[in-house]
N, C-alpha and C positions, 0 to 999 in steps of 0.2 A: 821172653816167654809170654804166652797168651794172656795171662792175667793182667799185664800192664797195657795191653792194646796199643803198644808203640807210642804211648803218650809221654814217656820219658825221652828227652832228646839230648843230642850232643851239641845239649846245653845243657837185683836185683838182688839146755836143759841142764846138762851138767856144766857148770862154770869151769873153764880151764884157764889157768893164769896166763896172762899175755906178756909178762915181763921176761926178757931174755937174760941169761947169765952173760957176763962180760965178753966171753970169746965166742958166743953163739951168733949165727947169722941173723940179721934183722929181717923180718918178713914184711914186704910191701904187697898190698893187694890192689889190683886195678879192676873196678867194676865198670864195664864198658861194652863195646861191641866185641866180637870174637877177635882173638889175637893170633898172629902168625908166630907160633912158638918155635919155629925153626929158623927165624931170622937171626942173622949173625950177632945182632946186638942183644938178643933175648935168650938165645939157646943156652948160654952158660949160666944164666941166673934163674931160669924157670924151674920151679920145684915140681917136676913131673910126677914124682912119687906121691907127693902130698895132694896134687890135683887129682890123681887117680883114686886116692883114698877118701876124698870128700864127696859125699853122695847127697843127692836130694831127689825128690819125686817131681817129674815133669808134668806138664798140663794133661798128659794122657794117663797119668798114674804109674808111669814106669820109673824105676829107680835108675839114675844115671850119675856118673861122676862128673865133676866140673870139667875134667879133660875131655870126656866124651861129648858133653854139651858144646864145648868150645869147637871141637872138630866138626860136629854135625852142623852147627849154625854157620860156621865159616864156609863149609861146602855148599850149604843152601844159598847163601848170598852170592858166592862165586858163580853158581849155576845160572843165576838170573842176570848177571852182568852182560852188557852188550860187548862181547869179546872183540868185535870188529872196531869198536870205537874206544875201548877201554884205555889204551895207551894214550890216545889223544886227549881223552877226558882227564887223565891223571896229569898230563902236561899242562892242560888248561888250568886246573886247580892249583898246580904248583906255581904257575906264572902269576895267577891272581894273588896268591899268598905272598910271593916276593914283592909284588907291587903294594900290597897292604902295608908291608914294612917300610918300603921306600919307593914312592912313585917314580923316582928317577931310574929305578931298576928296569923299567920297560926298555931301556936302551942297552942293557947288559944282562939279560936273562941268562941264567945258568942252564946248561944241558943242550943236547943235540946242536942245532945251529940257531943263532938268534933269529934268523929269518923264519925258520920253521915254527919256532915258539911264538913269534909275533903273529904269524898267520893263525895258529891255533887259538891264540888269545882273542884276536879280532873276531874270528868266526864264532868262537865260544860265547863271546859277549852278545853277539847278534842272536844266537840260538837261545841264550838265557832269557832274552827279552821276549822272543816270539814263539818259542817251542816248549809247550808243556811237557812233551815226551822227553826232551833234552834235560829239562830241570829235574824230572823224575829219575832219569838215569844218573844224573849227578848226585842226587840224594843217596842213591844206592851205592855209588862209588865212595861217597863220603863215609857212609856207615862201614863199608868194607875196610877202609883204610884207618878209621878213627882209633880203634882199640890198640892196634899195633903201634901207631904213631905216638899215642899218649904213653903207652908202656915204655917205649924207647926213651922218652924224655924223663920219665920217673926213675929209671935205673941208670941213666948215663953217668959214667965216671965213678960209680959206686962199686966197692969191692966186697964189703961185709954184709951183703944183702941176698935175699932170695925173693923170687916173685911168684905170686899166684894170681890168676885172673878168673873172673866170672863173667860169662857172656850175657849180660842183661839185655843189650840192645840187638835186635835182629830185624827181620822183615815184618813189619806190622801186618796183621791179618785184616782182610776186608771185613768191615763191620756190616752186619745184616740188619735190616729194619727191625726184625723181631728182637734182636739183642737190645736195641734202644727202647722199644716198647715194653719189653719184659725185664728191664734192668732192675736188679734188687741191690740197693745200697749196702745192706748188712752182709749180703753174700759176697759182694765184691770186697768189702773191707776185710772180711774173714780170710779171703784168698790172699789179699795183699799182706795182711799180718803174718800169715803162715809162710809166705814166700820170703819176707824179710827176716823172719825168725830163723828159717833154714839157712839163709846166707850168713846170718850172725853166728850160727853154730859152726859153719865152715871156717869163718874167720878166726874164731877162738880156737878151733881144732888146730889151725896152722900157727897159732901164737902170733897173729898179726898185730903190728904196732901202728901202722899208718895205712889208710885206704884212700885211693884217688877215685873221685867220682866226677868225671867231666861230663856230667849229665844233669838234667834239671827238668822241672815241670812248672807250668803256670797255666792260667786260664787261656792265654793266647796260644801257647804251644799245643794245648789240648784241643782247642777249637780248630787249629790248622790241621792237626793230625786227623781228627774226625772228618774234616772236609775232604782231605786227600784220600781217605780210606773208605769212602762211601760212594756207591754208584749213583747215577742220576736218579734211578727209580727209588733208591733208598732215601735220597735227599727229598724227593717229592713226598714219600710216605711218612717222613719223620719231621716235617715242618713244624716248628714250635717245640720240638722235643730234643733236637740235637744239641742245642746250646746248653740246656740244663744237664743233659747226659755228660757232655764233655767237661763242664765245670765241676760236676759232682765227682767224676773220676779224678780230675786234677786235685781237688781238695783232699779227697781220701788218700791219694798217693802221697801227697806232701805230708799229711798228718801222720801216716804210717811210717814214712821215712824218718820223721822227727822222733817217733817212738823207738824206732830201730837204733838211732844214734844214742838216745838216752839209755837204752838197754845194754849198750856197749861202751861204758864211760872210760874204759882204759885203752880205747883205740882212738886215734886221731883221724878224723874224716876231713879230707880236703875237697872242697867243691868249687866248680866253676860258677861264677856269679851270673853268667848268661850274656847273650849277644844281641840284646834288643835295644841297646843305647838308652836304657831306662834309668831314671833317677829313682832308686828303689825306695827312698823316703816317701816319694809321692805314691808309689805303688802300695806301700804299707798304709798310708793315710786314706787311700781309696778302698782299702779292705780287700785287695786282690791277693789271693794266695800265690806264693812263689817259693820254690825251694831256697832261693837266695835270701829269703827272710827268716830262715830257720836259725835262730840265735840260741845255740846250745854250747856249753863250755868246751866240748871236744870237737867242735866243727869250725873249720876255717873257710870262709868265703873269699874267693880270689877274683879280682878284676884284672884286666889287661892294660898295661901302660908301656910307653916307649922308654928308651934308655935315658931320656931327659926327665923322666918322672911326670909325663903328661898322659892323661887317660886316652886310650885308643877309642876312636869314634864309635866303634861297634859295641864297646863294653858297657855292661850295666855298672852302676856306681852307687855309693852311699857312704856318707861320713859316719853312719852309725851301724850299718848292716854288713859292710864289706871290710874284712879285717886287714887285707893287704893286697897290693898289686904286684904283678910280675910281668916279664916280657911274654907276650902271646902272639905277636904279629910276625909272620914270616919265620916261624921256628922250623928248623930242619931236624928231622928225626926219621925213625925206621919206616920203610915202605914195605907193604906186604909183598913177599916174593924176593926180597933183597934190595939193598941200596937204600936211598933216602929220598924224602920228599919234603917240600915246605908246606906248612899248614898254618892257618890263622884262627884265633878265637880264644875266649877265656878257657876253652877246653885244653889249650896248649899252655896257658899261664898256670893253671892249677897244678899240673905235674911238676913244673919247675919248683913250686913250693913243696910239693910232696918229696921231691928229690932232696931238698935242703933239710927237711924234717928228718928223713931217714938217715941222712949223714950225721945230724946232731945226735940221734939216738944211738947210732953205731959207735960214736965216740964215747958216749956215756949211757949205756943201756939201762941203768938204774933210775934214770930220770922219769918222773911221773908225767902225765899229760900236761898238767899245769906248769911244771918246771920246764918242759920242752917248749911250750908255746911262749912262756915268759922269756926264755932265752932267744927264741926266734924273733920276737918283736923288739926286744931290747938290744940284742947284739947283731942281728942279721937283717935289719931294715933301716931305712933312712926316711926322714920326713920331708916329702917334696911339697913345695909351695903349690905346685901344679896339681896336687892331689888333695888339697885342703877341701873338706866337705865331700870328697869323692871316695876316700877310704878312711878308715878310722885313723885319726891323727895324721892323715896324709901319708900313710905307710907305703913304702915300696921296698921290695926285697933287694938287698944289696947284691951287686954283681949277679944280676938276674940270670943265673946259669940255667941249664947246662950249656957248656961249651960254645958252639957256634952261634947261639942265640939268633940263628937265622930263622917256620910253622905254618888248612884248606880254607877256603872261604869260611867266614865265621859261621859255624854250623849251629 
């Protein structure tokens, strides 16, 4: 939605109890880009009735349901895809993700023919380096696929769950010079606070127990977003203003997300730690805001690591800020329109942990947040020497499910 200006990346009154009775379905929520609710992996678990009943007011003051927002935002993104190149772009991203997991996979890529996929990979790598238009199109494809893929991982193999989704990530609007010049911090904070409060109301209405957020914000992601979403003339007119504008929006967004987590202490929030290869202890020491630095009891920060318990090269890490790692490279999950695709990133590692947490709660719905996370860390993780000082106690999720453990370029 407009209030966030696209700066969250893939890396949005009356208290209702969130505890389920033993035979009740456990509600998982995914806050991400729009989701293909008709995908064969998701259609049986999406709670369409609940998503129709949860309402909020959009940026134009119109009341809409979560289901309606999801449908409209997905259609808007689809309309802007380059349909002539879309299939090849998906194949390129899929091939890159397979290689992220195993460099030797270049000789045995899945899908169509190995020769076709190798050609798409080579041409794609050249275009990535030299074509700004190609990179922009890939960003859009990544957004289009992201929410569906993440949701597929979060629900895979689970039976006692239902899923609701909120489409926070869409197409960023172009930022005009006047928006930067006339930016009012208090006004933006009030909008962000209201947005997160409305999302919290919806989560509690649905009795949500665990939420996956494969999204994030930092100074760096905010600056990149502002740079990408301003015209040349706007850049010229806002010299000396853009950086402060971006950093202020990032700081407020992160602060209000933190307040949102604290306002919902009976819900577990699982977050992707980010894909900048950063040692977050240094990020913290330098005073740079980052959603991965939100240390709140009901928040789990997730890094990406391989099956040997070694951190993936793209993943952010910290022995004090990142609670656990899970497999996030080359994960195979739901593809918009049907079928599956490989994607890579901490965005894919986070829902693996969300999946495990939902399973634990479905076995014992009466567990509190503290009890659930204690069990997760004590009984469902192992301490990898390769993750010492990279996650808390070197934790790695055991049997880093789901299933194939096979995930798009680190988004």
